[in-house]
C-alpha positions as CSV (number, residue, x, y, z in Angstrom):
1,X,-2.0,-28.0,15.3
2,X,-4.7,-30.7,15.4
3,X,-4.7,-30.6,19.3
4,X,-5.0,-26.8,19.1
5,X,-8.0,-26.8,16.9
6,X,-9.7,-29.6,18.9
7,X,-9.2,-27.9,22.2
8,X,-10.4,-24.5,20.8
9,X,-13.5,-26.1,19.4
10,X,-14.2,-27.8,22.7
11,X,-13.8,-24.6,24.6
12,X,-16.1,-22.6,22.3
13,X,-18.8,-25.3,22.4
14,X,-18.7,-26.1,26.1
15,X,-18.1,-22.8,27.8
16,X,-21.4,-21.1,28.9
17,X,-20.1,-17.6,28.7
18,X,-21.5,-14.8,26.6
19,X,-18.8,-13.1,24.6
20,X,-19.2,-9.7,23.0
21,X,-16.6,-10.4,20.3
22,X,-14.2,-12.7,18.7
23,X,-10.9,-11.7,17.2
24,X,-9.2,-13.6,14.4
25,X,-5.6,-12.7,13.7
26,X,-2.7,-13.6,11.5
27,X,0.8,-12.4,11.0
28,X,4.5,-13.1,11.9
29,X,5.7,-15.2,14.8
30,X,9.1,-14.4,16.2
31,X,9.8,-11.7,13.6
32,X,13.1,-10.5,15.0
33,X,14.8,-13.9,15.2
34,X,15.9,-16.8,12.9
35,X,12.8,-18.9,13.8
36,X,10.3,-16.5,12.0
37,X,7.1,-18.3,11.1
38,X,3.5,-17.5,10.2
39,X,1.1,-17.0,13.1
40,X,-2.7,-17.6,13.2
41,X,-5.0,-17.2,16.2
42,X,-8.4,-16.6,17.8
43,X,-9.4,-14.7,20.9
44,X,-12.8,-15.0,22.6
45,X,-13.6,-11.8,24.5
46,X,-15.9,-12.2,27.5
47,X,-17.4,-8.7,28.1
48,X,-20.4,-9.5,30.3
49,X,-18.1,-10.0,33.3
50,X,-16.4,-6.6,33.4
51,X,-14.4,-5.9,36.6
52,X,-13.0,-2.7,38.0
53,X,-9.3,-2.7,38.9
54,X,-8.8,-0.4,41.9
55,X,-11.7,1.8,40.6
56,X,-9.4,3.1,37.9
57,X,-9.5,0.6,35.1
58,X,-12.2,-1.7,33.8
59,X,-10.9,-5.1,32.7
60,X,-12.5,-8.1,31.0
61,X,-11.4,-11.7,30.9
62,X,-10.6,-13.4,27.6
63,X,-9.4,-16.8,26.4
64,X,-7.6,-17.6,23.2
65,X,-4.9,-19.5,21.3
66,X,-2.6,-19.4,18.4
67,X,-0.6,-21.8,16.3
68,X,2.3,-21.3,13.8
69,X,3.4,-22.8,10.6
70,X,6.1,-24.6,12.6
71,X,3.4,-26.3,14.7
72,X,4.1,-24.2,17.8
73,X,0.9,-23.4,19.7
74,X,-0.3,-21.7,22.9
75,X,-3.6,-21.6,24.8
76,X,-4.0,-18.7,27.2
77,X,-6.4,-16.8,29.4
78,X,-6.1,-13.4,30.9
79,X,-7.5,-9.9,31.3
80,X,-7.8,-7.0,28.9
81,X,-8.8,-3.3,28.8
82,X,-9.7,-0.8,26.2
83,X,-8.4,2.8,26.2
84,X,-9.9,5.5,24.0
85,X,-13.2,6.1,22.1
86,X,-15.0,3.3,20.4
87,X,-14.0,4.4,16.9
88,X,-10.2,4.2,17.5
89,X,-8.8,2.6,20.6
90,X,-5.9,0.8,22.3
91,X,-6.5,-2.7,23.7
92,X,-4.0,-3.9,26.3
93,X,-3.9,-7.4,27.7
94,X,-1.9,-9.7,29.9
95,X,-2.3,-13.5,30.0
96,X,-0.7,-16.8,31.0
97,X,-0.9,-20.1,29.1
98,X,0.4,-23.4,28.0
99,X,2.9,-23.3,25.2
100,X,4.1,-26.2,22.9
101,X,7.0,-25.5,20.6
102,X,6.2,-28.2,18.1
103,X,8.9,-27.8,15.4
104,X,9.3,-24.1,16.3
105,X,11.2,-22.1,18.9
106,X,11.9,-23.6,22.3
107,X,10.8,-21.0,24.9
108,X,12.2,-22.9,27.9
109,X,9.1,-24.5,29.4
110,X,5.3,-25.0,28.9
111,X,4.2,-22.1,31.2
112,X,4.4,-18.8,29.3
113,X,3.2,-15.3,29.8
114,X,1.9,-13.0,27.1
115,X,1.7,-9.2,27.1
116,X,-0.2,-7.6,24.2
117,X,-1.0,-4.2,22.7
118,X,-3.5,-3.8,19.8
119,X,-4.7,-0.7,18.0
120,X,-8.2,-0.9,16.6
121,X,-10.2,1.1,14.2
122,X,-14.0,0.7,13.9
123,X,-15.1,0.2,10.3
124,X,-18.7,-0.4,11.4
125,X,-20.8,-0.6,14.5
126,X,-19.9,-4.3,15.0
127,X,-16.5,-4.7,13.1
128,X,-13.0,-3.5,13.8
129,X,-9.7,-3.9,12.1
130,X,-6.5,-3.8,14.1
131,X,-2.8,-4.1,14.2
132,X,-1.3,-5.8,17.2
133,X,1.8,-7.1,18.8
134,X,2.6,-9.4,21.7
135,X,5.6,-10.7,23.5
136,X,5.8,-14.2,25.0
137,X,8.2,-15.2,27.7
138,X,8.5,-17.6,30.7
139,X,9.4,-14.7,33.0
140,X,12.7,-16.3,33.9
141,X,11.2,-19.5,35.3
142,X,13.6,-21.5,33.2
143,X,17.3,-21.0,32.4
144,X,16.2,-21.0,28.7
145,X,14.1,-17.8,28.2
146,X,14.6,-16.4,24.6
147,X,11.0,-15.0,24.3
148,X,9.2,-14.4,21.1
149,X,7.9,-11.2,19.6
150,X,5.0,-11.3,17.2
151,X,2.9,-8.9,15.1
152,X,-0.3,-9.4,13.2
153,X,-3.4,-8.0,11.6
154,X,-6.7,-8.5,13.5
155,X,-10.4,-8.7,12.5
156,X,-12.7,-8.2,15.5
157,X,-16.4,-8.8,15.3
158,X,-19.2,-8.5,17.8
159,X,-21.9,-11.1,17.9
């Protein structure tokens, strides 16, 4: 956990990117297995570099990380998109990152992929509350590939 916090602080201080928002989340890690633990995390949304995907969908990059009460952690980066009106919308993302199981679940190797779906409700012009879920897997790159399913509450704030 110490390495997670140090790396996250380093990234936030040294990256010269403008982010429209930060999401703080907490919930349940691996909720459908015997290794259930508490999950805490932070996402840094980089909205000033919006890209069009096949002229159909606008995507933004983001970086983030999480840690669990069992000392598992993951740093990741990927792309996200929002679907729906600003007041109530679906946020979908896909990312890849480095995972450390600590005393938690062994997911097979360090390289992991994360797919995520979050549902947000705007409580003010700059603040949103959400409910989210993501799945982590090594996509079959290792013979050990149990995956982990997680759900959490999110506070997202523009700055």
